[in-house]
C-alpha positions in Angstrom: -22.0 -24.8 2.1 -20.6 -26.4 5.3 -23.0 -26.4 8.2 -22.2 -23.4 10.4 -21.0 -21.4 7.4 -21.7 -17.6 7.5 -22.9 -17.8 3.9 -26.7 -17.4 3.8 -27.4 -16.7 0.1 -26.1 -15.3 -3.2 -25.2 -11.9 -1.7 -22.6 -13.6 0.5 -20.5 -15.3 -2.2 -19.0 -12.3 -4.0 -15.6 -12.7 -2.2 -15.7 -16.4 -1.7 -14.0 -19.4 -3.3 -16.7 -21.2 -5.3 -16.5 -24.8 -6.5 -18.1 -25.3 -10.0 -18.3 -28.1 -12.5 -16.2 -27.4 -15.6 -18.2 -25.7 -18.4 -21.6 -26.3 -17.0 -24.3 -23.5 -16.9 -23.3 -22.4 -13.4 -19.7 -22.1 -14.3 -20.5 -20.0 -17.4 -22.8 -17.8 -15.4 -20.3 -17.0 -12.6 -17.5 -16.5 -15.1 -19.5 -14.2 -17.3 -20.7 -12.1 -14.3 -17.4 -12.0 -12.5 -18.8 -13.5 -9.3 -16.5 -14.9 -6.6 -12.9 -14.3 -5.5 -11.8 -17.5 -7.1 -13.5 -20.4 -9.1 -12.4 -23.9 -8.0 -13.1 -25.8 -11.2 -13.7 -29.6 -10.9 -14.9 -32.3 -13.3 -18.0 -33.7 -11.6 -20.6 -33.2 -8.8 -18.9 -35.4 -6.2 -15.6 -33.5 -6.6 -17.6 -30.3 -5.9 -18.9 -31.6 -2.6 -15.4 -32.9 -1.7 -13.8 -29.5 -2.4 -16.2 -27.8 0.0 -15.9 -30.5 2.6 -12.1 -30.4 2.5 -12.1 -26.6 2.8 -10.6 -26.0 -0.7 -13.8 -24.0 -1.5 -16.1 -22.0 0.7 -19.2 -23.1 -1.2 -20.4 -24.8 -4.4 -22.9 -23.5 -7.0 -25.0 -26.2 -8.8 -28.5 -26.9 -9.8 -31.3 -27.4 -7.2 -31.7 -31.0 -8.4 -28.0 -31.7 -7.9 -27.9 -29.8 -4.6 -30.6 -32.0 -3.1 -28.2 -34.9 -3.3 -26.0 -33.5 -0.5 -29.0 -33.7 1.9 -29.6 -37.3 1.1 -26.0 -38.6 0.9 -24.6 -39.5 4.4 -21.1 -38.9 3.1 -21.9 -35.2 2.9 -23.9 -34.8 6.2 -21.8 -31.8 7.0 -23.1 -29.9 4.0 -26.4 -28.1 3.4 -28.2 -26.0 0.8 -28.8 -22.3 1.7 -30.5 -19.2 0.2 -32.6 -18.4 -2.8 -31.5 -19.5 -6.3 -28.6 -17.6 -7.8 -30.4 -17.6 -11.2 -33.2 -19.4 -12.9 -33.2 -21.2 -16.3 -36.7 -21.4 -17.6 -38.3 -23.3 -20.5 -40.8 -21.2 -22.5 -43.1 -21.7 -25.5 -42.7 -19.1 -28.2 -45.2 -18.4 -31.0 -44.2 -16.9 -34.3 -45.4 -13.3 -34.7 -48.7 -13.2 -36.6 -49.9 -16.6 -35.4 -52.3 -15.2 -32.9 -54.7 -18.1 -33.2 -52.1 -20.6 -32.1 -51.2 -18.4 -29.2 -54.9 -18.3 -28.2 -55.1 -22.2 -28.5 -52.0 -22.6 -26.2 -53.3 -20.1 -23.6 -56.7 -21.7 -23.6 -55.2 -25.2 -23.2 -52.9 -24.1 -20.3 -55.8 -22.4 -18.6 -57.9 -25.5 -18.9 -55.3 -27.9 -17.5 -54.8 -25.5 -14.5 -58.5 -25.4 -13.7 -59.4 -29.1 -14.2 -56.5 -30.4 -12.1 -54.5 -31.9 -14.9 -51.6 -29.5 -14.4 -51.3 -30.4 -10.7 -51.5 -34.1 -11.6 -48.7 -33.8 -14.2 -46.5 -31.7 -11.9 -46.9 -34.2 -9.1 -46.2 -37.2 -11.4 -42.9 -35.8 -12.8 -41.6 -33.5 -9.9 -43.3 -34.7 -6.7 -40.8 -37.4 -6.0 -37.9 -35.0 -6.6 -39.3 -32.5 -4.1 -39.7 -35.3 -1.5 -36.1 -36.4 -2.1 -37.0 -40.1 -2.8 -34.5 -41.0 -5.5 -31.4 -39.6 -7.3 -32.3 -40.7 -10.8 -35.4 -38.4 -11.1 -33.4 -36.5 -13.8 -34.5 -39.2 -16.2 -38.2 -38.5 -15.3 -37.6 -34.8 -15.9 -36.2 -35.6 -19.3 -39.3 -37.6 -20.1 -41.5 -34.7 -19.0 -39.6 -32.4 -21.4 -40.1 -34.8 -24.2 -43.8 -35.1 -23.4 -44.1 -31.3 -23.4 -42.5 -31.2 -26.8 -44.8 -33.9 -28.1 -47.8 -31.9 -26.9 -46.6 -28.7 -28.6 -46.0 -30.7 -31.9 -49.6 -32.0 -31.7 -51.1 -28.5 -31.1 -49.1 -27.3 -34.1 -50.4 -30.0 -36.3 -54.0 -29.3 -35.3 -53.6 -25.6 -35.9 -52.0 -26.1 -39.3 -54.8 -28.5 -40.4 -57.5 -26.0 -39.3 -55.7 -23.1 -41.2 -55.5 -25.2 -44.3 -59.2 -26.2 -44.0 -60.2 -22.5 -43.8 -58.1 -21.7 -46.9 -59.8 -24.5 -48.8 -63.2 -23.2 -47.7 -62.3 -19.7 -48.9 -61.2 -21.0 -52.3 -64.4 -23.0 -52.6 -66.5 -19.9 -51.9 -64.6 -17.9 -54.6 -65.3 -20.6 -57.1 -69.0 -20.7 -56.3 -69.1 -16.9 -56.6 -67.5 -17.0 -60.0 -70.1 -19.4 -61.3 -72.9 -17.2 -60.1 -71.5 -14.2 -62.1 -70.4 -16.0 -65.3 -73.2 -14.6 -67.5 -71.0 -11.9 -69.1 -67.4 -11.8 -70.3 -66.6 -9.1 -67.7 -67.9 -11.3 -64.9 -65.9 -14.2 -66.3 -62.7 -12.2 -66.2 -63.4 -11.1 -62.6 -64.0 -14.8 -61.7 -60.8 -15.8 -63.4 -58.9 -13.1 -61.5 -60.5 -14.2 -58.2 -59.6 -17.8 -59.0 -56.0 -16.8 -59.6 -56.0 -14.8 -56.4 -57.3 -17.9 -54.5 -54.6 -20.0 -56.1 -51.9 -17.6 -54.9 -53.4 -17.5 -51.4 -53.5 -21.3 -51.3 -49.8 -21.4 -52.3 -49.0 -18.8 -49.7 -50.8 -20.8 -47.1 -48.8 -23.9 -48.0 -45.6 -21.8 -47.7 -46.6 -20.3 -44.4 -47.5 -23.8 -43.1 -44.2 -25.2 -44.2 -42.3 -22.3 -42.7 -44.3 -22.6 -39.4 -43.6 -26.4 -39.1 -40.0 -25.8 -40.0 -39.7 -23.2 -37.2 -41.5 -25.5 -34.7 -39.2 -28.4 -35.8 -36.1 -26.3 -35.1 -37.3 -25.3 -31.7 -38.0 -29.0 -30.8 -34.9 -30.4 -32.3 -32.5 -28.2 -30.3 -33.7 -29.4 -26.8 -34.2 -32.9 -28.2 -30.6 -33.0 -29.3 -29.5 -31.9 -25.8 -31.8 -34.6 -24.2 -30.5 -37.4 -26.5 -26.9 -36.3 -26.1 -27.3 -36.3 -22.3 -28.9 -39.8 -22.5 -26.1 -41.1 -24.7 -23.4 -39.7 -22.3 -25.3 -41.1 -19.4 -25.3 -44.6 -21.0 -21.5 -44.4 -20.9 -21.6 -44.3 -17.1 -22.1 -47.2 -14.6 -25.8 -47.7 -14.1 -27.7 -50.0 -11.8 -30.7 -52.0 -13.1 -33.3 -49.5 -12.2 -31.4 -46.6 -13.7 -30.8 -48.5 -16.9 -34.5 -49.4 -17.2 -35.5 -45.8 -16.6 -33.0 -44.6 -19.3 -34.5 -47.2 -21.6 -38.0 -45.6 -21.1 -36.6 -42.2 -21.8 -35.2 -43.4 -25.1 -38.5 -45.0 -25.9 -40.2 -41.6 -25.4 -37.6 -40.0 -27.7 -38.5 -42.6 -30.4 -42.2 -41.6 -30.1 -41.2 -37.9 -30.4 -39.2 -38.9 -33.5 -42.3 -40.4 -35.1 -44.3 -37.3 -34.4 -41.6 -35.0 -35.9 -41.1 -37.2 -38.9 -44.9 -37.0 -39.6 -44.8 -33.2 -39.4 -41.8 -33.0 -41.7 -43.4 -35.4 -44.2 -46.6 -33.4 -44.3 -44.6 -30.2 -45.1 -42.8 -31.9 -48.0 -39.6 -32.2 -45.9 -37.5 -35.2 -46.8 -35.7 -35.1 -43.5 -33.9 -38.3 -42.3 -34.7 -37.9 -38.6 -35.5 -41.6 -38.2 -31.9 -42.5 -39.3 -30.3 -39.8 -37.1 -32.1 -41.1 -34.0 -31.7 -44.8 -34.7 -28.4 -45.1 -32.8 -29.8 -43.1 -29.8 -33.2 -44.7 -29.3 -33.2 -48.5 -29.6 -34.6 -49.8 -26.3 -35.4 -53.5 -26.5 -39.0 -54.7 -25.9 -37.7 -56.8 -23.0 -36.8 -53.6 -21.0 -40.2 -52.1 -21.5 -41.8 -55.4 -20.4 -39.9 -55.3 -17.1 -36.5 -56.7 -17.8 -34.1 -53.9 -16.7 -31.1 -56.2 -17.2 -31.8 -56.3 -20.9 -31.8 -52.5 -21.2 -28.6 -52.3 -19.3 -26.8 -54.5 -21.7 -28.4 -52.7 -24.6 -27.1 -49.4 -23.4 -23.6 -50.7 -23.3 -23.8 -52.1 -26.8 -25.6 -49.2 -28.5 -23.3 -46.4 -27.3 -21.2 -44.9 -30.0 -17.5 -44.5 -29.6 -15.1 -42.4 -31.6 -13.5 -44.3 -34.6 -9.8 -45.0 -34.4 -9.1 -42.4 -37.1 -10.4 -39.6 -35.0 -7.7 -39.9 -32.5 -5.3 -38.1 -34.8 -7.4 -34.9 -35.0 -5.6 -32.2 -33.1 -7.9 -29.2 -32.6 -11.5 -28.2 -33.5 -13.9 -25.3 -33.1 -17.4 -25.9 -31.8 -19.7 -22.9 -32.9 -23.1 -23.3 -31.2 -25.2 -20.7 -29.4 -27.1 -23.3 -27.3 -25.0 -23.7 -24.2 -26.1 -27.3 -23.4 -25.5 -28.5 -26.9 -22.1 -26.7 -27.1 -20.9 -28.2 -23.8 -22.1 -31.7 -24.9 -20.2 -31.5 -28.2 -17.1 -30.2 -26.4 -17.1 -33.2 -24.1 -17.6 -35.7 -26.9 -14.6 -34.3 -28.8 -12.4 -34.1 -25.8 -13.2 -37.7 -25.0 -11.5 -38.5 -28.3 -8.4 -36.4 -27.3 -9.3 -33.4 -29.4 -8.5 -29.9 -28.1 -11.7 -27.7 -28.4 -12.3 -24.0 -28.7 -15.9 -22.9 -28.1 -17.7 -20.1 -30.0 -21.1 -18.7 -28.9 -22.0 -17.2 -32.3 -20.8 -16.8 -35.9 -18.7 -13.7 -35.2 -16.8 -15.6 -32.4 -16.3 -18.6 -34.8 -14.8 -16.3 -37.4 -12.5 -14.7 -34.9 -11.4 -18.1 -33.6 -10.8 -19.4 -37.2 -8.5 -16.5 -37.9 -6.4 -17.2 -34.8 -4.7 -20.5 -35.4 -5.0 -23.7 -37.5 -7.8 -26.2 -37.0 -8.5 -29.8 -38.0 -12.2 -29.0 -38.5 -15.1 -26.7 -37.4 -18.6 -27.8 -36.2 -20.7 -24.8 -37.3 -24.3 -24.3 -36.2 -26.3 -22.7 -39.0 -28.8 -20.6 -36.8 -26.9 -18.3 -34.4 -27.2 -14.7 -33.3 -25.2 -11.7 -34.5 -23.7 -13.7 -37.4 -25.2 -17.0 -38.6 -23.2 -20.1 -39.6 -23.6 -19.4 -43.4 -22.2 -15.9 -43.2 -19.4 -17.0 -40.9 -18.5 -19.8 -43.3 -18.4 -17.4 -46.3 -16.2 -15.0 -44.3 -13.8 -17.8 -43.3 -13.5 -18.9 -46.9 -12.8 -15.3 -48.0 -10.1 -15.1 -45.3 -8.5 -18.3 -46.4 -8.4 -17.0 -50.0 -6.9 -13.7 -49.0 -4.2 -15.4 -46.8 -3.5 -18.2 -49.2 -4.2 -20.5 -46.3 -5.4 -24.1 -46.3 -9.0 -25.2 -46.5 -10.3 -26.1 -43.0 -13.3 -28.6 -43.2 -16.5 -27.0 -41.9 -19.5 -29.3 -41.0 -22.9 -27.7 -40.8 -25.1 -28.4 -37.7 -28.8 -27.6 -38.3 -32.3 -28.5 -37.3 -33.4 -28.5 -41.0 -32.5 -31.2 -43.5 -34.2 -30.4 -46.8 -32.3 -30.5 -50.1 -32.6 -26.7 -50.2 -30.9 -26.5 -46.7 -28.0 -28.7 -47.9 -27.5 -26.7 -51.1 -27.5 -23.4 -49.1 -24.8 -24.8 -46.8 -22.7 -26.1 -49.7 -23.0 -22.7 -51.5 -21.7 -21.0 -48.4 -18.6 -23.2 -48.4 -19.5 -25.9 -45.9 -18.1 -29.4 -46.6 -20.3 -31.6 -44.3 -23.8 -31.7 -43.1 -25.5 -33.0 -39.9 -29.2 -32.7 -39.1 -30.1 -32.3 -35.4 -30.6 -34.4 -33.4 -27.7 -36.7 -34.3 -25.8 -39.4 -32.4 -22.2 -39.5 -31.5 -21.7 -42.2 -34.1 -23.3 -40.1 -36.8 -21.0 -37.2 -35.7 -17.8 -39.2 -36.0 -18.9 -40.8 -39.4 -19.5 -37.3 -40.8 -16.2 -35.9 -39.5 -14.2 -38.8 -40.9 -16.0 -38.7 -44.2 -15.6 -35.0 -44.7 -11.9 -34.9 -43.7 -11.1 -38.0 -45.8 -12.9 -36.4 -48.9 -10.9 -33.2 -48.6 -7.6 -35.0 -47.8 -7.0 -32.6 -44.9 -4.1 -33.1 -42.5 -5.2 -34.1 -39.0 -2.3 -32.5 -37.2 -2.5 -28.7 -37.6 -0.3 -26.3 -35.8 -1.4 -23.2 -33.9 -2.7 -21.7 -30.7 -4.1 -23.8 -27.9 -7.8 -24.5 -27.1 -10.0 -22.1 -25.1 -13.6 -20.9 -24.8 -13.9 -18.2 -27.5 -16.6 -15.5 -27.3 -16.8 -11.9 -28.3 -18.5 -8.8 -26.8 -21.9 -8.3 -28.5 -21.3 -4.6 -28.4 -18.0 -4.7 -30.3 
């Protein structure tokens, strides 16, 4: 707010003009909760500050990290941050129901690092400079901290799965030994065979449980990783100084390390995911940048950035169905950069409603969504097309899983393309072009205009 403003906190903005960045989390929060007399929507952070400074808006709502910039930029010396946070977006670790031992391991580990000082050291390393207001580009450090946290969780999951498998093997060995001790009679032999069969089934169930657990962890890691990589790729399209380019290169290097950890987990579960190929276009920092040559990373960032192929410029409109707000906003901006009008859907039901209201060049459909998942939404869209005698709109699956079974399930539901998260912009455009070319679909549909499309969960 301007210095001298009567606004002291969230309670004072209900009837004010509020500057927000288009489609970011703050914009979505204010819009969904009906806060403010009017929302002054702008495209970036600097335009938010300018709107308040010119008097076009009474205040601006943005993240604490972005807001600290006003206090350090002499251009905005007349502005200041006030009040408690309007809302908080927290990162949490969830444990699948029934995996109490993993929950105990995580709780014990968190307690240990808080007692021995490791937690304070990690917090100071990644967030200390931000709180002191030393540099603007600490967002890259925060991204690295998120990646490091994800890597730690993946390591804990691997240790837990290995311990569970070892216990199952020990149980099976004990059953075999018991069967040998009671093999004197035919009855005891039949009991031993039954026990052996039971042990075999338990071992198979343990393998299935382990695979399911790792797939679940992989999904929870890939969603934020996709957001991190997307943000890094978009950031590389902006003008960066040498230090910022070098820091971005380090973030990409950390993403490559996380890629190797995830690939190992998927391989151990029998998953033939192609995560390495999906990340290749996003995480290719040169050795020179890591060795202290930021100018090399700056050039690399400019070369490695994907741009939409020429053929995509003819696509008129598209639906982005994704429940993760950050990933949805990222995909919307990527498509809009190529001149495509975008309608957003926050779940499968909203995607179905959007598809029935207009004609679309293609749909990007997340598989795992609340209320109605992407598979059910796709089946409903295909049924609607058949009932209306309408054309076949290309639907591309977006999923954190990439096994052959996942691809077959998407194809059976009626999806035409498949992208495994995280994926680069280049991979996105290649899949869109390939899918539409294969179907021979027109790239200039007619129908209603773009808009954010969501439905009331109570309806």
